[in-house]
N, C-alpha and C positions, 0 to 999 in steps of 0.2 A: 835435265833434258829441257825444262821450260826456259832456263837461262840461255841455252844455245839457240832455242827457237826465237827468243826475244832479240838476240844478236842478228839473226837472219831477218827478222821483222825490221830492224833498224837499217840494215843495209838496203833493203828494198824501199824503205820509207824515204831515204835520201837520194835514191836513184833518179837522176835527171831533175832533182829539186834542190837547187843550190841554197835556198833559204830555209830548208827543212832541218830540224834538229834531230830527227829520227824518232821522236816521241809519238808522232802520229803519221798515219799513212793515208794517201788519197785513194779514190776508187780505181784510177788507172793503174797505180803501182800495186794495189791490193789484188787486182785481176792478174797482173804479171806474176806476182808471188805465187798465186794459186796455180798458174800455168807452169811456171818454171820449176816449181817444187813437185809437180805431179799430183797436186790435190785435185785440180780440174782435169779429169781424164776424158771428157767428151762423151762419156756414157753414163756413169753413175752421177757425176757432177759436171754440169755444163756451164758455159759462160753466163747463161741466164740465171742459173742458181746462184752463181757468185755475185752478180749484180743485185739480186733480190735480197740476199742475206746482208750485203753491205748496207743497203738502204734501211734494213730492219734494225740493225744494231747501232747505227750512227744516231747522234742527237739531232733533233729537229733543226733544220736550216744549216747544219754542219756539213762540211765538205770532206772531213777527215775523221778517222776513228783512232782511239788509243789502243795500246796493247791489250788492256783488259777487255775492251769491246771486241778486239780482234779474236781473243780467246772464246768469247761467246759465239762469234761467227764460225770459228773452227769446230766448236762442239756441234753446231747445227749441220755444217757441211760434212762433218765426220760421220754423222748418222746416215747420210746418203752414200758416202764413199766406202764405209766399212759397216755394212748392214749386219745386224745380229749381235753387235757388241754394245756394251754399256757406254755411256757418255765419257767416262774417265778413260776407258781403253781406247776409244776412238780418238780422243785428244792426244794420247800418248803416241798413237800411230801417225797422227798428223805431224807431231813434233819430230818423229823419226824421219819423215819425208823432208823436213825443213833443215835438219842439221847440216851445217857446212855449205849450204847453197848460197850462191851469189846471183845477182841479176844477170841474165844472159843478154849479150849484145849481138844481134844477128849481123852476119857479114864481117865480123871482126875475128881475126885469127889470134888465138891465145899465144902468149910468149912461150918459147920452148924452154925446157928445163934439162935438156940433155947434157951429159957430161958436167963440166964445171960452170956452165952458164948460170944454174940456179944459185951457186955460191956468190956469183958476181952481181946478180940482179935481185937477190932477196934482201930488201932494205932492213928487215928485222935483225939481220946479222951484222949490220954495219956498226962500227964503234967510233968513239971520239967525235970530232966535229962533223964527220960525215953522217953520223946517226941523227944529229940535230937538224939536218936538212930535210927530213921526211917525217910525216905524221905516222900514226899507227897503221893506217891503211896503205902506206907506201907512197902516198901522194906528196910531191915536193912542196915545201913551204915557200919557195921563192926567196926573196930578199930577207924575209923574217927568219929563215933558217941559216943565214950567213952573218947577219948583224943583229945586235940587240937594239931594237927599235924603241924610241921614245916619242910619244905624241906631243909635239910642240904646240899645244893649244890649251886654252883654259877659259875661265869665266871672264877674265879681263886680259887686255893685251900684254900686261907685264907678268902674267902667270903662265908658267910652262909645265907640261906634264899632267894633263887632265886625268883624273881618276886615281892618282897616286895617294891622295889624302886618305881615302877610305881604306886603302891597303895598309897604310901606316897605322891608322887607328885600329884596324883589325889585329895587327901585331901587338900593339900596346894592350888591347883587351885580352888577348890570349896570354900574355905574360902575367897580367893581373889575375886571371882566372886560375892559372897554375899555382899561384901563391895562396888563393883563397877558394876552397872547394864550394863554399856556400854561394859566393858571387858567381862562380862558374856555372852552377846549376840555375841561378836566377837568370843568367844570360840566355841559357838554353830555353827557358820557359817564358821569356819576354819577347817583344818584337824589336829587339835591339839590332840584330844583325843586318847591316846594309846589304850584304850579298843576298839575303833571303827576301828582303822586303823593299829595298831601295831607300834612298836618303830621306824621302818625305815621311817615312814611317819610323825611322830610327830614333830610339830613345834610350839613353844611358840612365839606368836606375841609380838613385842615390844609395849610399850604404844602408843596408837593412830594410830598404823599401821593397814592397811586393809589386808585381806587375799590375798596372792600372786596369787592364782588361779583365781581371778576375782570375780564378783558378783555371789552369790549362792542363789538359790531360795528355799532352804529348809524351810519347814513350821515351825512355832513356836512350841515348845514342846507340846506334847499332853496335859500336865497339864494346859496349857494356853488356850486351845480350850474351848470356851463357851459351857457349858453343854447342852444347848438347841439346839445346831447346830450339823448337821452331818459333817463328815470330808469333804465331797464335798462342803457343804455350806461355811465352814471355808476357804477352798481352794479358792473358788470364791471371797470371801471378800479380801483375801490376795493378790491374783495374777491375777485376771481377771479385766481388765479395757479397754473396747472397745475404748474409746476416751481418749487420754493422759490428765492427770491432774497434777497440781503442787504437788510435793512430800509432802509438809507440810500438805496440806488438805487431800490428799489421805491416808497418813500414820496415820493421826489423827483418821480416821475411823477404823483402825486396833488397834491402841494403846488404844482406849477407852475400848476395850474388855479385854486387858491384863494389863492395868494400869501401863505400863512402856513404855519407848521409844525403839522400836524395832531397832536394829542396822543396819540391812541390809534387803532389800526386793527387789524383782523383779516383775514388773507388765507386763503382756502380753496384748498387745493391740489387742485383738480378743474377739469375743463373747464367752460365756461359752459353747454354743453348738459346736463352731468350735474347742475349746480346747478339749472338750469331744470326738470329732471325732478322735482325735489323739490316743485315747485308742483302736481304731480299727486297728491301725498300728501294724506291727509285734512286738512281745514281745522281749525285750532285758533285760540284767541284770542291776539292779540298782547299785548305789555305795555301798550299804550295802550287795550286793550279791543276794538279792531277785530277782526273775525273773518275776516281774509284771510291768516293766517299758516299755515305748513306746516313740519313738522320732518323733517330728513333721516332716512333709514331706519336709519342707524347712524353710528358715529364716523368721522370723516375726519381726514386730516392737515391741520393749519393752523399758521400762524405769527402770533403777536401782536407788534406793534411799538408800543413805548411811548417817547414823547419824553423824553429825559433832559436835554438842554441845547441851546443854539444859538438862532439867529434866522434866519428865512428869508433867503436860500436855504440857509444852512449849518445844517441840522437834524441832530441826533445822536439815534440811537435804540438802545434795548436790545431784542433780540429773544428770544422764547421759543417753542420748538416745543411742540405739544400735539396729542393725539388726542381729539377730542370731537365730539358731534353739534351741529348748528346749527339755528336756526329763522329762516326768512326770510318776509318779506311779499311777496305776489305780486299783480300787477294785470294787466288786459288790456294787450297791447302797444300802444305809441303809434306814430304815423306816423314811420317811420324805423327801427323795429326790424325786424331781418331774420329773427328766429325765427318760424317758421310754427306757432305754438302759441297756445292760448287764454289762457295766463297766463305772465308772465315775472317774474323776481325784481327787486324795486326797493328792498329794504331788508333789511339783516342785523339782525334783531331782537335775537337774543342767542345765546350759545354755552352749551350745557348738557352 
């Protein structure tokens, strides 16, 4: 239900905002969402309530809010809209109001779908070259949908096709990573990727070298997460270890799920509830720019495990103890999470 609500959030976020990516929504479109979805009913929830809660959850001097901040706002409005129910129930009821909703445009008549018209106008059913002329929303791509465009610009007059070099290097890196699992994981835990960090921060590690920035606790790619686990449960297996254990055994518990030797990992020697409490600390920006990260109140004991040799299941690790603060990303719990809190840890962003 939350994922459908987020799609609605994104549709309203970009409404009338050509420069918006859909990750954040401004006050005008936030109010429109509340009105069009029936959250603002004029009795229990008024336009004044909507404006007040928007100002309350947004960052200081910010003009937009993220989906995480939007959820905080919906919990507060939900208490007014659905009195007598707990915060989780009110949020689910808000989500139900949002499912499948699109921004309404006053004075515009919707296209008819009578008879065979829908078959002719539904772009999602187009095939072949016609399919390439429209994006997922059904909007035409113009010339880009008819011809394969190449940007004839570059750093110097004789260079054509700006931006193609990074794409080529990405393909080379992916081929190398498929051949060597250790290098693949080192790339995941370094700041190599130009797509994530831009050319100025890209660094290709020499064979056997560890990232210069030190141990990083980023979780294994989503594709490696066991399907039967929630993100919080996978986080707990990877990073929560109340009592220190030898890396070889501790990492074996992670590697059995992914079927390969994870190159780098950080264990926090705290209980899961203590780590989850960090989600209640002030919100800060994550490395990827998302604003759902939180920093621990102080240094904690942790262990860094670095792969030195071996092939799954015989993985050998070097371990180093450390006292440091950490930053985690938190999201609302998923179905299956047992913690009765509004936010749970899903990603170890970095150690500081």
